C-alpha positions in Angstrom: 0.3 0.2 0.0 0.9 4.0 -0.6 2.0 6.1 2.0 1.2 9.1 -0.4 -1.8 11.0 0.7 -3.2 14.6 -0.9 -2.6 17.2 0.8 -6.0 20.3 0.1 -3.7 23.3 -0.7 -6.3 25.1 -3.5 -10.1 23.8 -3.4 -12.5 24.6 -6.1 -13.5 28.4 -6.1 -15.8 27.9 -9.6 -17.9 24.9 -11.0 -15.2 24.2 -13.9 -12.6 24.3 -11.6 -10.1 21.8 -10.2 -9.3 21.3 -6.3 -5.4 21.4 -6.2 -3.5 19.0 -3.6 0.2 18.4 -3.3 1.1 14.6 -1.9 2.5 14.0 0.7 4.4 10.9 2.4 6.5 11.1 5.8 5.9 14.4 6.1 7.6 15.2 3.2 6.4 17.1 0.0 7.9 17.5 -2.9 6.7 20.3 -4.8 5.5 21.8 -1.6 9.0 22.2 -0.4 9.9 23.5 -4.3 7.8 26.3 -3.9 8.7 27.1 -1.1 12.1 26.8 -1.8 11.5 29.4 -4.8 9.8 32.0 -2.5 12.9 32.0 -0.4 15.4 32.2 -3.4 14.2 33.2 -6.7 10.4 35.1 -5.8 10.5 35.5 -9.5 9.5 32.2 -10.1 7.7 31.0 -7.2 5.3 34.1 -8.6 5.6 32.2 -11.6 5.0 28.7 -10.6 2.0 30.1 -8.0 0.1 31.3 -10.8 0.5 28.6 -13.3 -0.9 26.5 -10.7 -3.5 28.8 -9.9 -4.2 29.6 -13.8 -4.8 25.2 -14.1 -7.3 25.4 -11.4 -9.5 27.9 -12.5 -9.7 27.2 -16.2 -8.4 23.7 -17.0 -5.7 22.1 -18.8 -4.1 24.2 -21.5 -4.1 23.6 -25.2 -0.8 25.0 -25.5 1.9 22.7 -25.2 4.7 25.5 -24.1 2.5 25.7 -21.0 0.7 22.7 -20.0 1.8 19.4 -21.5 0.2 16.3 -22.1 3.5 12.9 -21.3 1.5 10.2 -21.8 -1.8 9.0 -21.2 -1.6 10.0 -17.0 1.1 12.2 -17.0 1.1 16.0 -17.3 3.8 18.6 -17.2 3.6 22.5 -16.2 5.9 24.4 -17.3 4.9 27.9 -15.8 8.2 29.2 -16.8 10.9 28.6 -18.8 13.4 26.4 -16.1 9.8 25.3 -13.6 9.2 22.0 -14.0 5.9 20.6 -12.2 4.5 16.4 -12.6 1.0 16.0 -11.9 -2.6 14.1 -13.0 -5.2 14.5 -13.1 -8.3 12.6 -11.2 -12.2 13.8 -12.2 -12.3 17.8 -11.0 -9.4 17.3 -8.8 -5.1 18.1 -9.5 -2.5 15.9 -8.5 1.3 17.4 -8.1 4.2 15.0 -7.8 6.9 16.2 -8.0 8.9 19.3 -9.6 12.4 20.6 -10.7 14.6 23.1 -11.3 16.1 22.7 -14.9 19.5 24.0 -15.5 20.0 22.3 -19.4 17.4 22.6 -22.2 16.0 19.5 -22.1 13.8 17.9 -19.8 16.1 15.6 -17.0 14.4 12.0 -17.8 15.1 11.2 -15.0 12.8 13.6 -13.2 9.2 12.1 -15.4 10.9 8.4 -14.3 10.8 10.3 -10.4 7.1 11.9 -11.0 5.8 7.9 -13.3 6.9 6.5 -9.9 5.2 8.5 -7.4 2.1 8.6 -9.6 2.3 4.8 -9.6 2.5 4.8 -6.0 0.4 6.4 -5.2 -2.2 5.2 -8.3 -1.7 1.6 -6.4 -2.0 2.3 -3.0 -5.5 3.6 -4.3 -6.4 0.3 -6.3 -5.2 -1.6 -3.0 -7.3 0.0 -1.2 -11.0 -0.2 -2.5 -10.0 -4.1 -2.3 
């Protein structure tokens, strides 16, 4: 069974919006810690990340691949700035943010995608086990 639990960080404000959750395990919040670290070290990127999460929560998934891109059937990438990347899944009217990182090169880091997949699979696997 997965130890990942959703933590509501932004409740839906409109009928068309989404609830936003960060996944937490053993007190660790990968996306929450990332956002907090930006607030302390890179305020401009922090503002862009918060605004992008808020925009997606209010308006839904962007059709613009430069901002929000579906990497595979159940994994999305949010690109709020040229450096920040956040990975999430969508369930009904809920967004679950899995992991995030700050790019240092031009290419998407495959190990970060693998990490997001692993967290997604652990979380969803735990949900399936809980239903049985």
